[in-house]
Structures are given as C-alpha cells and as structure tokens.
KOLMIMI-791116 format. One record per atom (N, C-alpha, C, O): x, y, z. Coordinates in Angstrom, 1 decimal. Last residue first. Example, Ala and Ser with C-alpha at 12.3 -4.5 7.8 and 13.67 -1.06 7.14 Angstrom:
KOLMIMI-791116
+--------+--------+--------+
|   east |  north |     up |
+--------+--------+--------+
|   12.8 |   -2.2 |    7.1 |
|   13.7 |   -1.1 |    7.1 |
|   12.9 |    0.0 |    7.9 |
|   13.4 |    1.1 |    8.0 |
|   13.2 |   -5.7 |    7.8 |
|   12.3 |   -4.5 |    7.8 |
|   13.2 |   -3.3 |    7.8 |
|   14.2 |   -3.3 |    8.5 |
+--------+--------+--------+
//
This chain:
KOLMIMI-791116
+--------+--------+--------+
|   east |  north |     up |
+--------+--------+--------+
|  -13.5 |  -31.7 |  -34.8 |
|  -14.1 |  -32.7 |  -33.8 |
|  -15.0 |  -33.6 |  -34.5 |
|  -15.6 |  -34.4 |  -33.9 |
|  -10.6 |  -30.0 |  -35.4 |
|  -11.7 |  -30.7 |  -36.0 |
|  -12.2 |  -31.7 |  -35.0 |
|  -11.4 |  -32.5 |  -34.4 |
|   -9.8 |  -26.7 |  -34.0 |
|   -9.6 |  -28.2 |  -34.1 |
|  -10.8 |  -28.8 |  -34.7 |
|  -11.9 |  -28.3 |  -34.6 |
|   -9.0 |  -23.8 |  -35.8 |
|   -9.9 |  -24.5 |  -35.0 |
|   -9.6 |  -26.0 |  -35.1 |
|   -9.3 |  -26.5 |  -36.2 |
|   -6.5 |  -21.3 |  -35.5 |
|   -6.9 |  -22.6 |  -36.1 |
|   -7.9 |  -23.3 |  -35.2 |
|   -7.7 |  -23.3 |  -34.0 |
|   -6.3 |  -19.1 |  -34.0 |
|   -6.2 |  -19.0 |  -35.4 |
|   -6.6 |  -20.2 |  -36.2 |
|   -7.1 |  -20.1 |  -37.3 |
|   -8.3 |  -18.4 |  -31.2 |
|   -7.5 |  -19.3 |  -31.9 |
|   -7.4 |  -19.0 |  -33.4 |
|   -8.5 |  -18.6 |  -34.0 |
|   -8.3 |  -15.4 |  -29.4 |
|   -9.0 |  -16.2 |  -30.3 |
|   -8.0 |  -17.1 |  -31.0 |
|   -6.8 |  -16.7 |  -31.3 |
|   -8.4 |  -14.3 |  -26.0 |
|   -7.6 |  -14.6 |  -27.2 |
|   -8.5 |  -15.5 |  -28.1 |
|   -9.3 |  -16.3 |  -27.6 |
|   -9.7 |  -14.2 |  -23.6 |
|   -9.3 |  -12.9 |  -24.2 |
|   -8.4 |  -13.1 |  -25.5 |
|   -7.8 |  -12.1 |  -26.0 |
|   -8.6 |  -17.4 |  -22.9 |
|   -9.4 |  -16.2 |  -22.4 |
|   -8.8 |  -15.0 |  -23.0 |
|   -7.6 |  -14.8 |  -23.0 |
|   -7.2 |  -19.7 |  -23.4 |
|   -8.1 |  -19.2 |  -24.5 |
|   -8.9 |  -18.0 |  -24.0 |
|   -9.9 |  -17.6 |  -24.7 |
|   -5.3 |  -20.6 |  -21.7 |
|   -6.7 |  -21.0 |  -21.4 |
|   -7.7 |  -20.5 |  -22.5 |
|   -8.9 |  -20.9 |  -22.5 |
|   -3.1 |  -19.3 |  -22.7 |
|   -3.1 |  -20.8 |  -22.7 |
|   -4.6 |  -21.3 |  -22.6 |
|   -5.0 |  -22.2 |  -23.2 |
|   -3.8 |  -16.6 |  -22.2 |
|   -3.6 |  -17.1 |  -23.6 |
|   -3.7 |  -18.6 |  -23.7 |
|   -4.3 |  -19.1 |  -24.6 |
|   -3.9 |  -16.6 |  -19.5 |
|   -5.1 |  -16.3 |  -20.2 |
|   -5.0 |  -16.8 |  -21.7 |
|   -5.9 |  -17.3 |  -22.3 |
|   -1.2 |  -17.1 |  -18.9 |
|   -2.2 |  -18.0 |  -18.5 |
|   -3.5 |  -17.8 |  -19.2 |
|   -4.1 |  -18.8 |  -19.6 |
|   -0.1 |  -14.7 |  -19.9 |
|    0.3 |  -16.0 |  -20.5 |
|   -0.8 |  -17.1 |  -20.2 |
|   -1.2 |  -17.9 |  -21.0 |
|   -1.3 |  -12.9 |  -18.2 |
|   -1.5 |  -12.8 |  -19.6 |
|   -1.2 |  -14.1 |  -20.3 |
|   -2.0 |  -14.6 |  -21.2 |
|   -0.3 |  -13.6 |  -15.7 |
|   -1.7 |  -13.6 |  -15.9 |
|   -2.0 |  -13.6 |  -17.4 |
|   -2.9 |  -14.4 |  -17.9 |
|    2.5 |  -13.2 |  -16.1 |
|    2.0 |  -14.5 |  -15.8 |
|    0.5 |  -14.7 |  -16.1 |
|    0.0 |  -15.7 |  -16.6 |
|    2.5 |  -10.4 |  -16.5 |
|    2.9 |  -11.3 |  -17.6 |
|    2.3 |  -12.7 |  -17.4 |
|    1.9 |  -13.4 |  -18.3 |
|    1.7 |   -9.5 |  -14.0 |
|    0.9 |   -9.2 |  -15.2 |
|    1.2 |  -10.1 |  -16.4 |
|    0.3 |  -10.6 |  -17.1 |
|    3.9 |  -10.5 |  -12.5 |
|    2.5 |  -10.9 |  -12.3 |
|    1.6 |  -10.7 |  -13.4 |
|    0.9 |  -11.6 |  -13.8 |
|    6.0 |   -9.0 |  -13.7 |
|    6.0 |  -10.4 |  -13.7 |
|    4.6 |  -11.0 |  -13.5 |
|    4.3 |  -12.0 |  -14.2 |
|    5.2 |   -6.4 |  -13.0 |
|    5.3 |   -6.8 |  -14.4 |
|    5.3 |   -8.3 |  -14.6 |
|    4.6 |   -8.8 |  -15.5 |
|    5.3 |   -6.5 |  -10.2 |
|    4.0 |   -6.2 |  -10.9 |
|    4.1 |   -6.7 |  -12.3 |
|    3.1 |   -7.3 |  -12.8 |
|    8.0 |   -7.0 |   -9.8 |
|    7.0 |   -8.0 |   -9.3 |
|    5.7 |   -7.8 |  -10.0 |
|    5.0 |   -8.7 |  -10.4 |
|    9.0 |   -4.6 |  -10.8 |
|    9.4 |   -5.9 |  -11.4 |
|    8.4 |   -7.0 |  -11.0 |
|    8.0 |   -7.8 |  -11.9 |
|    7.9 |   -2.8 |   -9.0 |
|    7.6 |   -2.7 |  -10.4 |
|    7.9 |   -4.0 |  -11.1 |
|    7.1 |   -4.5 |  -11.9 |
|    9.2 |   -3.6 |   -6.6 |
|    7.8 |   -3.6 |   -6.7 |
|    7.3 |   -3.6 |   -8.2 |
|    6.4 |   -4.4 |   -8.5 |
|   11.9 |   -3.0 |   -7.3 |
|   11.5 |   -4.4 |   -6.9 |
|   10.0 |   -4.6 |   -7.0 |
|    9.5 |   -5.6 |   -7.5 |
|   11.7 |   -0.3 |   -7.7 |
|   12.1 |   -1.1 |   -8.8 |
|   11.7 |   -2.6 |   -8.5 |
|   11.1 |   -3.3 |   -9.4 |
|   11.1 |    0.6 |   -5.2 |
|   10.1 |    0.8 |   -6.2 |
|   10.4 |    0.0 |   -7.4 |
|    9.5 |   -0.5 |   -8.1 |
|   13.5 |    0.0 |   -3.9 |
|   12.3 |   -0.7 |   -3.5 |
|   11.2 |   -0.5 |   -4.5 |
|   10.5 |   -1.5 |   -4.8 |
|   15.2 |    1.8 |   -5.3 |
|   15.4 |    0.4 |   -5.4 |
|   14.2 |   -0.4 |   -5.0 |
|   13.8 |   -1.5 |   -5.6 |
|   14.7 |    4.4 |   -4.7 |
|   14.1 |    3.9 |   -6.0 |
|   14.3 |    2.4 |   -6.1 |
|   13.6 |    1.8 |   -6.9 |
|   16.2 |    4.9 |   -2.5 |
|   14.7 |    4.8 |   -2.3 |
|   14.0 |    4.2 |   -3.6 |
|   13.0 |    3.6 |   -3.5 |
|   18.7 |    5.4 |   -3.4 |
|   18.4 |    4.1 |   -3.0 |
|   16.9 |    3.9 |   -2.8 |
|   16.4 |    2.7 |   -2.8 |
|   20.2 |    7.3 |   -5.2 |
|   18.8 |    7.2 |   -5.1 |
|   18.3 |    5.8 |   -4.6 |
|   17.6 |    5.1 |   -5.4 |
|   22.8 |    7.9 |   -6.1 |
|   22.4 |    8.1 |   -4.7 |
|   20.9 |    8.1 |   -4.5 |
|   20.4 |    8.9 |   -3.7 |
|   23.5 |    7.2 |   -8.6 |
|   23.1 |    8.5 |   -8.4 |
|   22.6 |    8.8 |   -7.0 |
|   22.0 |    9.9 |   -6.7 |
|   24.1 |    4.5 |   -8.2 |
|   25.2 |    5.4 |   -8.6 |
|   24.8 |    6.8 |   -8.4 |
|   25.7 |    7.7 |   -8.0 |
|   21.5 |    3.4 |   -7.9 |
|   22.5 |    3.4 |   -6.8 |
|   23.6 |    4.4 |   -7.0 |
|   24.0 |    5.2 |   -6.1 |
|   20.3 |    3.9 |  -10.4 |
|   19.8 |    4.5 |   -9.2 |
|   20.8 |    4.5 |   -8.0 |
|   20.8 |    5.5 |   -7.3 |
|   22.1 |    2.2 |  -11.9 |
|   21.9 |    3.7 |  -12.3 |
|   21.3 |    4.4 |  -11.1 |
|   21.8 |    5.5 |  -10.8 |
|   21.7 |   -0.3 |  -10.9 |
|   23.0 |    0.4 |  -10.7 |
|   22.9 |    1.9 |  -11.0 |
|   23.5 |    2.7 |  -10.3 |
|   19.1 |   -0.9 |  -11.8 |
|   19.4 |   -0.7 |  -10.3 |
|   20.7 |    0.0 |  -10.1 |
|   20.7 |    0.9 |   -9.2 |
|   19.6 |   -1.0 |  -14.6 |
|   18.6 |   -0.1 |  -14.0 |
|   18.9 |    0.2 |  -12.5 |
|   18.9 |    1.3 |  -12.1 |
|   21.5 |   -3.0 |  -14.7 |
|   21.8 |   -1.7 |  -15.2 |
|   20.9 |   -0.7 |  -14.6 |
|   21.3 |    0.4 |  -14.2 |
|   19.9 |   -5.2 |  -13.8 |
|   21.1 |   -4.8 |  -13.0 |
|   21.5 |   -3.4 |  -13.4 |
|   21.9 |   -2.6 |  -12.5 |
|   18.2 |   -5.3 |  -16.0 |
|   17.7 |   -5.0 |  -14.6 |
|   18.8 |   -4.5 |  -13.7 |
|   18.6 |   -3.6 |  -13.0 |
|   19.9 |   -6.1 |  -18.0 |
|   19.2 |   -4.8 |  -18.1 |
|   18.8 |   -4.4 |  -16.7 |
|   18.9 |   -3.2 |  -16.3 |
|   20.9 |   -8.7 |  -18.2 |
|   21.7 |   -7.6 |  -17.4 |
|   21.1 |   -6.3 |  -17.4 |
|   21.6 |   -5.3 |  -16.9 |
|   19.5 |  -10.7 |  -19.2 |
|   20.3 |  -10.0 |  -20.1 |
|   21.1 |   -8.8 |  -19.5 |
|   21.8 |   -8.1 |  -20.2 |
|   18.0 |  -11.7 |  -17.0 |
|   18.9 |  -12.6 |  -17.7 |
|   19.9 |  -11.8 |  -18.6 |
|   21.1 |  -12.2 |  -18.7 |
|   16.4 |   -9.5 |  -16.4 |
|   17.4 |   -9.9 |  -15.5 |
|   18.5 |  -10.7 |  -16.2 |
|   19.7 |  -10.5 |  -16.0 |
|   14.8 |   -9.4 |  -18.7 |
|   15.5 |   -8.2 |  -18.3 |
|   16.6 |   -8.5 |  -17.3 |
|   17.7 |   -7.9 |  -17.4 |
|   13.7 |  -11.9 |  -18.9 |
|   14.9 |  -11.6 |  -19.7 |
|   15.5 |  -10.3 |  -19.4 |
|   16.7 |  -10.1 |  -19.7 |
|   11.4 |  -11.7 |  -17.4 |
|   12.6 |  -12.3 |  -16.7 |
|   13.8 |  -12.1 |  -17.6 |
|   14.9 |  -12.1 |  -17.0 |
|    9.6 |  -10.7 |  -19.2 |
|   10.1 |   -9.8 |  -18.2 |
|   11.3 |  -10.4 |  -17.6 |
|   12.3 |   -9.6 |  -17.3 |
|   10.2 |  -11.6 |  -22.7 |
|    9.7 |  -11.9 |  -21.3 |
|   10.3 |  -10.9 |  -20.3 |
|   11.4 |  -10.5 |  -20.5 |
|   10.1 |   -9.0 |  -25.2 |
|   10.6 |  -10.2 |  -24.6 |
|    9.9 |  -10.4 |  -23.3 |
|    9.1 |   -9.6 |  -22.8 |
|    9.8 |   -6.5 |  -26.4 |
|    8.9 |   -7.6 |  -26.8 |
|    9.3 |   -8.9 |  -26.2 |
|    8.7 |  -10.0 |  -26.7 |
|   10.0 |   -3.5 |  -25.4 |
|   10.5 |   -4.7 |  -24.9 |
|    9.5 |   -5.9 |  -25.2 |
|    8.6 |   -6.1 |  -24.5 |
|   11.0 |   -0.3 |  -26.7 |
|   10.0 |   -1.4 |  -26.8 |
|   10.7 |   -2.7 |  -26.2 |
|   11.9 |   -3.0 |  -26.5 |
|   11.8 |    2.6 |  -25.1 |
|   12.4 |    1.3 |  -25.5 |
|   11.3 |    0.2 |  -25.5 |
|   10.6 |   -0.1 |  -24.5 |
|   12.5 |    5.9 |  -25.3 |
|   11.4 |    4.9 |  -25.4 |
|   11.9 |    3.6 |  -25.9 |
|   12.5 |    3.6 |  -27.0 |
|   13.9 |    8.4 |  -23.4 |
|   14.2 |    7.2 |  -24.2 |
|   13.0 |    6.3 |  -24.2 |
|   12.4 |    6.0 |  -23.1 |
|   14.2 |   11.8 |  -23.2 |
|   13.3 |   10.7 |  -23.0 |
|   13.6 |    9.6 |  -23.9 |
|   13.6 |    9.8 |  -25.2 |
|   15.7 |   14.6 |  -21.7 |
|   15.7 |   13.5 |  -22.7 |
|   14.8 |   12.4 |  -22.2 |
|   14.6 |   12.1 |  -21.0 |
|   14.9 |   16.6 |  -20.1 |
|   15.8 |   17.0 |  -21.2 |
|   15.9 |   15.9 |  -22.2 |
|   16.0 |   16.1 |  -23.4 |
|   11.4 |   16.8 |  -19.1 |
|   12.7 |   16.1 |  -19.1 |
|   13.6 |   16.6 |  -20.3 |
|   13.0 |   16.9 |  -21.4 |
|   10.1 |   19.8 |  -17.8 |
|   10.0 |   18.9 |  -18.9 |
|   11.4 |   18.2 |  -18.9 |
|   12.4 |   18.8 |  -18.8 |
|   10.4 |   20.1 |  -14.1 |
|   10.4 |   20.6 |  -15.5 |
|   10.3 |   19.5 |  -16.5 |
|   10.4 |   18.3 |  -16.2 |
|    8.0 |   19.1 |  -11.6 |
|    9.3 |   19.0 |  -12.3 |
|    9.2 |   19.6 |  -13.7 |
|    8.2 |   19.5 |  -14.3 |
|    5.4 |   19.2 |  -10.6 |
|    6.4 |   20.1 |  -10.0 |
|    7.8 |   20.1 |  -10.7 |
|    8.6 |   20.9 |  -10.4 |
|    3.9 |   17.2 |  -11.8 |
|    3.7 |   18.6 |  -12.2 |
|    4.7 |   19.5 |  -11.7 |
|    4.9 |   20.6 |  -12.3 |
|    4.0 |   14.3 |  -12.5 |
|    5.1 |   15.0 |  -11.8 |
|    5.0 |   16.5 |  -12.2 |
|    5.9 |   17.1 |  -12.8 |
|    1.8 |   13.3 |  -13.8 |
|    2.3 |   12.5 |  -12.7 |
|    3.3 |   13.4 |  -11.9 |
|    3.3 |   13.2 |  -10.6 |
|    1.4 |   15.3 |  -15.8 |
|    0.3 |   15.0 |  -14.8 |
|    0.9 |   14.3 |  -13.6 |
|    0.5 |   14.6 |  -12.5 |
|    3.8 |   15.0 |  -17.2 |
|    3.5 |   16.3 |  -16.6 |
|    2.4 |   16.1 |  -15.5 |
|    2.4 |   16.8 |  -14.5 |
|    3.5 |   12.4 |  -18.1 |
|    4.6 |   12.7 |  -17.2 |
|    4.3 |   14.0 |  -16.5 |
|    4.5 |   14.2 |  -15.3 |
|    1.3 |   12.7 |  -19.8 |
|    1.2 |   11.9 |  -18.7 |
|    2.2 |   12.1 |  -17.6 |
|    2.0 |   12.2 |  -16.4 |
|    2.6 |   14.3 |  -21.8 |
|    1.4 |   14.8 |  -21.1 |
|    1.2 |   14.0 |  -19.8 |
|    1.0 |   14.6 |  -18.7 |
|    4.5 |   12.5 |  -22.7 |
|    5.0 |   13.8 |  -22.1 |
|    3.8 |   14.3 |  -21.3 |
|    4.0 |   14.8 |  -20.2 |
|    2.8 |   10.5 |  -23.8 |
|    3.7 |   10.2 |  -22.7 |
|    4.2 |   11.5 |  -21.9 |
|    4.2 |   11.5 |  -20.7 |
|    1.5 |   11.9 |  -25.8 |
|    0.7 |   11.4 |  -24.7 |
|    1.6 |   11.1 |  -23.5 |
|    1.2 |   11.3 |  -22.4 |
|    3.8 |   12.3 |  -27.5 |
|    3.1 |   13.5 |  -26.9 |
|    2.2 |   13.1 |  -25.7 |
|    2.2 |   13.8 |  -24.7 |
|    4.3 |    9.7 |  -28.2 |
|    5.3 |   10.4 |  -27.4 |
|    4.6 |   11.6 |  -26.7 |
|    4.9 |   11.9 |  -25.5 |
|    1.2 |    7.8 |  -27.9 |
|    2.2 |    8.6 |  -28.6 |
|    3.2 |    9.2 |  -27.7 |
|    3.0 |    9.2 |  -26.4 |
|   -0.3 |    6.3 |  -26.2 |
|   -0.5 |    6.2 |  -27.6 |
|    0.5 |    6.9 |  -28.5 |
|    0.7 |    6.5 |  -29.7 |
|    1.3 |    4.5 |  -23.5 |
|    0.8 |    5.8 |  -24.1 |
|    0.6 |    5.5 |  -25.6 |
|    1.3 |    4.7 |  -26.2 |
|    0.4 |    1.9 |  -21.3 |
|    1.1 |    2.3 |  -22.5 |
|    0.5 |    3.6 |  -23.0 |
|   -0.7 |    3.8 |  -23.0 |
|    0.0 |    2.6 |  -17.8 |
|   -0.5 |    2.1 |  -19.1 |
|    0.3 |    2.7 |  -20.2 |
|    1.0 |    3.7 |  -20.1 |
|    2.9 |    1.9 |  -15.7 |
|    1.8 |    2.7 |  -16.1 |
|    1.2 |    2.2 |  -17.4 |
|    1.9 |    1.4 |  -18.1 |
|    4.9 |    1.3 |  -13.0 |
|    4.2 |    0.7 |  -14.1 |
|    3.0 |    1.4 |  -14.4 |
|    2.1 |    1.6 |  -13.6 |
|    7.6 |    3.4 |  -11.9 |
|    6.2 |    3.0 |  -11.9 |
|    5.8 |    2.3 |  -13.1 |
|    6.2 |    2.6 |  -14.2 |
|    9.7 |    5.3 |  -10.2 |
|    9.7 |    4.1 |  -10.9 |
|    8.3 |    3.5 |  -10.8 |
|    7.8 |    3.3 |   -9.7 |
|   11.1 |    8.5 |   -9.8 |
|    9.9 |    7.7 |  -10.0 |
|   10.1 |    6.4 |  -10.7 |
|   10.8 |    6.5 |  -11.8 |
|   13.1 |   10.2 |   -7.3 |
|   12.9 |    9.5 |   -8.6 |
|   11.6 |    8.8 |   -8.6 |
|   11.0 |    8.5 |   -7.6 |
|   11.4 |   12.7 |   -5.2 |
|   12.5 |   11.8 |   -5.6 |
|   12.3 |   11.2 |   -6.9 |
|   11.4 |   11.6 |   -7.7 |
|   10.4 |   16.0 |   -4.5 |
|   10.1 |   14.7 |   -5.2 |
|   11.4 |   14.0 |   -5.5 |
|   12.4 |   14.6 |   -5.9 |
|   11.6 |   18.2 |   -3.1 |
|   10.3 |   17.6 |   -2.7 |
|   10.1 |   16.2 |   -3.2 |
|    9.6 |   15.3 |   -2.5 |
|   13.9 |   18.9 |   -4.4 |
|   13.9 |   18.8 |   -2.9 |
|   12.6 |   18.1 |   -2.4 |
|   12.6 |   17.5 |   -1.3 |
|   13.8 |   16.7 |   -7.2 |
|   13.9 |   18.1 |   -6.7 |
|   13.9 |   17.9 |   -5.1 |
|   13.7 |   16.7 |   -4.7 |
|   14.6 |   14.7 |  -10.1 |
|   14.2 |   14.9 |   -8.7 |
|   14.4 |   16.4 |   -8.3 |
|   15.1 |   17.1 |   -9.0 |
|   14.7 |   12.2 |  -12.6 |
|   14.6 |   13.6 |  -12.2 |
|   14.1 |   13.7 |  -10.7 |
|   13.4 |   12.8 |  -10.3 |
|   14.5 |    9.6 |  -13.4 |
|   15.5 |    9.9 |  -12.4 |
|   15.5 |   11.3 |  -12.0 |
|   16.3 |   11.7 |  -11.1 |
|   12.0 |    7.5 |  -14.1 |
|   12.3 |    8.9 |  -14.1 |
|   13.3 |    9.3 |  -13.0 |
|   12.9 |    9.2 |  -11.9 |
|   10.8 |    5.0 |  -15.8 |
|   11.9 |    5.2 |  -14.9 |
|   12.3 |    6.7 |  -15.1 |
|   12.8 |    7.1 |  -16.1 |
|    8.0 |    3.0 |  -16.3 |
|    8.5 |    4.4 |  -16.4 |
|    9.6 |    4.6 |  -15.3 |
|    9.4 |    4.4 |  -14.1 |
|    7.0 |    0.5 |  -18.2 |
|    7.8 |    0.7 |  -17.0 |
|    8.5 |    2.1 |  -17.1 |
|    9.3 |    2.3 |  -18.0 |
|    3.8 |    0.1 |  -19.5 |
|    5.1 |    0.7 |  -19.6 |
|    5.8 |    0.8 |  -18.3 |
|    5.1 |    1.2 |  -17.3 |
|    1.6 |   -2.3 |  -21.1 |
|    2.1 |   -1.5 |  -19.9 |
|    3.4 |   -0.9 |  -20.2 |
|    4.2 |   -1.4 |  -21.1 |
|    0.6 |   -4.3 |  -22.6 |
|    0.0 |   -3.0 |  -22.8 |
|    0.4 |   -2.1 |  -21.6 |
|   -0.5 |   -1.3 |  -21.1 |
|    1.7 |   -6.8 |  -22.6 |
|    1.0 |   -6.4 |  -21.4 |
|    0.3 |   -5.1 |  -21.5 |
|   -0.5 |   -4.8 |  -20.7 |
|    2.9 |   -6.8 |  -25.2 |
|    2.0 |   -7.9 |  -24.8 |
|    1.2 |   -7.5 |  -23.5 |
|    0.0 |   -7.9 |  -23.4 |
|    4.6 |   -4.5 |  -25.1 |
|    3.3 |   -4.6 |  -25.9 |
|    2.4 |   -5.6 |  -25.5 |
|    1.2 |   -5.4 |  -25.5 |
|    6.0 |   -2.7 |  -22.8 |
|    5.8 |   -4.2 |  -23.0 |
|    4.5 |   -4.3 |  -23.8 |
|    3.4 |   -4.3 |  -23.2 |
|    8.4 |   -0.1 |  -22.8 |
|    7.0 |   -0.6 |  -22.9 |
|    7.0 |   -2.1 |  -23.3 |
|    7.8 |   -2.5 |  -24.1 |
|   10.0 |    2.1 |  -20.9 |
|   10.2 |    0.8 |  -21.5 |
|    8.8 |    0.1 |  -21.6 |
|    8.2 |   -0.2 |  -20.5 |
|   11.1 |    5.1 |  -20.8 |
|    9.8 |    4.5 |  -20.9 |
|   10.0 |    3.2 |  -21.7 |
|   10.1 |    3.1 |  -22.9 |
|   13.1 |    7.1 |  -18.9 |
|   13.1 |    5.9 |  -19.8 |
|   11.7 |    5.3 |  -19.7 |
|   11.2 |    5.1 |  -18.6 |
|   14.5 |   10.3 |  -18.5 |
|   13.3 |    9.4 |  -18.4 |
|   13.4 |    8.3 |  -19.4 |
|   13.7 |    8.5 |  -20.5 |
|   17.0 |   11.1 |  -19.0 |
|   16.4 |   11.5 |  -17.8 |
|   15.2 |   10.6 |  -17.5 |
|   15.0 |   10.2 |  -16.3 |
|   19.4 |    8.8 |  -20.5 |
|   18.1 |    9.5 |  -20.5 |
|   17.7 |    9.9 |  -19.1 |
|   17.8 |    9.2 |  -18.2 |
|   21.9 |    7.3 |  -20.1 |
|   21.9 |    8.8 |  -20.5 |
|   20.6 |    9.5 |  -20.3 |
|   20.6 |   10.7 |  -19.9 |
|   21.5 |    4.7 |  -19.4 |
|   22.5 |    5.4 |  -18.7 |
|   22.3 |    6.9 |  -19.0 |
|   22.6 |    7.7 |  -18.1 |
|   19.6 |    3.7 |  -21.1 |
|   19.3 |    3.6 |  -19.7 |
|   20.3 |    4.5 |  -18.9 |
|   19.9 |    5.1 |  -17.9 |
|   20.9 |    4.2 |  -23.6 |
|   19.6 |    4.9 |  -23.3 |
|   19.4 |    4.9 |  -21.8 |
|   19.0 |    5.9 |  -21.2 |
|   22.9 |    2.3 |  -23.4 |
|   23.2 |    3.7 |  -23.6 |
|   22.0 |    4.6 |  -23.2 |
|   22.2 |    5.6 |  -22.5 |
|   21.5 |   -0.1 |  -23.3 |
|   22.3 |    0.3 |  -22.1 |
|   22.7 |    1.8 |  -22.2 |
|   22.7 |    2.4 |  -21.2 |
|   20.2 |    0.0 |  -25.8 |
|   19.4 |    0.0 |  -24.6 |
|   20.3 |    0.4 |  -23.4 |
|   19.8 |    1.3 |  -22.6 |
|   22.4 |   -0.1 |  -27.5 |
|   21.6 |    1.1 |  -27.5 |
|   20.7 |    1.2 |  -26.2 |
|   20.5 |    2.2 |  -25.7 |
|   23.3 |   -2.7 |  -26.9 |
|   24.2 |   -1.6 |  -26.7 |
|   23.4 |   -0.3 |  -26.6 |
|   23.7 |    0.6 |  -25.8 |
|   21.2 |   -4.3 |  -27.7 |
|   21.5 |   -4.2 |  -26.2 |
|   22.4 |   -3.0 |  -26.0 |
|   22.2 |   -2.3 |  -25.0 |
|   18.7 |   -4.3 |  -29.7 |
|   20.1 |   -3.7 |  -29.7 |
|   20.5 |   -3.4 |  -28.3 |
|   20.2 |   -2.3 |  -27.8 |
|   17.0 |   -7.3 |  -30.1 |
|   17.1 |   -6.0 |  -29.5 |
|   18.5 |   -5.5 |  -29.5 |
|   19.4 |   -6.4 |  -29.4 |
|   14.9 |   -9.5 |  -31.9 |
|   16.3 |   -9.0 |  -31.6 |
|   16.2 |   -7.6 |  -31.1 |
|   15.3 |   -6.8 |  -31.5 |
|   12.6 |  -12.0 |  -31.2 |
|   12.9 |  -10.6 |  -31.4 |
|   14.3 |  -10.3 |  -31.0 |
|   14.8 |  -10.7 |  -30.0 |
|   12.4 |  -14.7 |  -30.7 |
|   11.8 |  -14.2 |  -31.9 |
|   12.2 |  -12.8 |  -32.2 |
|   12.1 |  -12.3 |  -33.4 |
|   13.2 |  -15.5 |  -28.2 |
|   14.1 |  -15.7 |  -29.3 |
|   13.6 |  -15.1 |  -30.6 |
|   14.4 |  -15.0 |  -31.6 |
|   11.0 |  -14.9 |  -26.5 |
|   12.2 |  -14.2 |  -26.3 |
|   13.2 |  -14.3 |  -27.6 |
|   13.8 |  -13.4 |  -27.9 |
|    8.8 |  -16.6 |  -27.2 |
|    8.7 |  -15.2 |  -27.5 |
|   10.1 |  -14.5 |  -27.4 |
|   10.4 |  -13.6 |  -28.3 |
+--------+--------+--------+
//
C-alpha cells in the first residue's frame, strides 16, 4: 500500500508547521488524527483519533463540539494519508508533529501523540488482519474448487 500512493512531503511539512488544526485522515481506517494546537488558559492542545468527517463543514462542526470554548481555527489543513501508519515515522512526519508541540511548549501533547499513534497502529493491524481473513471484505476473484 505504501508504494502505490505519492504524497507531497513538502506540502505536508508546511501544513503541519503552519495550520492551527491538522486533520490527517486514514481512508482505510475511516479515522482522522486530529491535531489542534489552539489553547487557552483552560484547554490545552488536542491530539485525538476521531471518526472521519464527511466534509470540511462537518469537521468544523465536530471541532466546535469538541472544543466549544475555543474560537474557530484560523487555518485547517486536511491531509489524506493513504499509507501505512508506520510510514509516518519512517518519512519523518511523526517527528515533525512531535517537534511542533515541543517547540510551542506543549509537552502534555506528547503523551496524547503516543496514545494516538498506538491507537492508529492497533486499528490498522485489526483492519489488515480482517482483510487477510476475509472478514468485512469480499474477494474480487473466487478460487475454483
């Protein structure tokens, strides 16, 4: 799966660095890694695995529900990730995410990042296992018996 899709790494790194909120979605998992660096005296940054939204409007609505005390984000980057979760580390994206929170003095987000990565990896493992076992998937070709 990793070699089948090209991604513009430069654009991803720029988006991770500049956007208030990054929604990195994983189509295979039907999940989104939400990275929200906005904060106020009550709420810190948010790192969370959430269901994929159907549209940008749905994502903004969900953000407002998740963080009602914060203003609308100035910028939102939506990044599709059609590759394996482990490739985030292999390609340096995960380090960029962690560095962003460190640089902004948000170390509490690092634990949430570790938890989110573990959750995504587990979900991916389950999905691949189900595909191999034929659970929730249909074969395109039937074997002849």
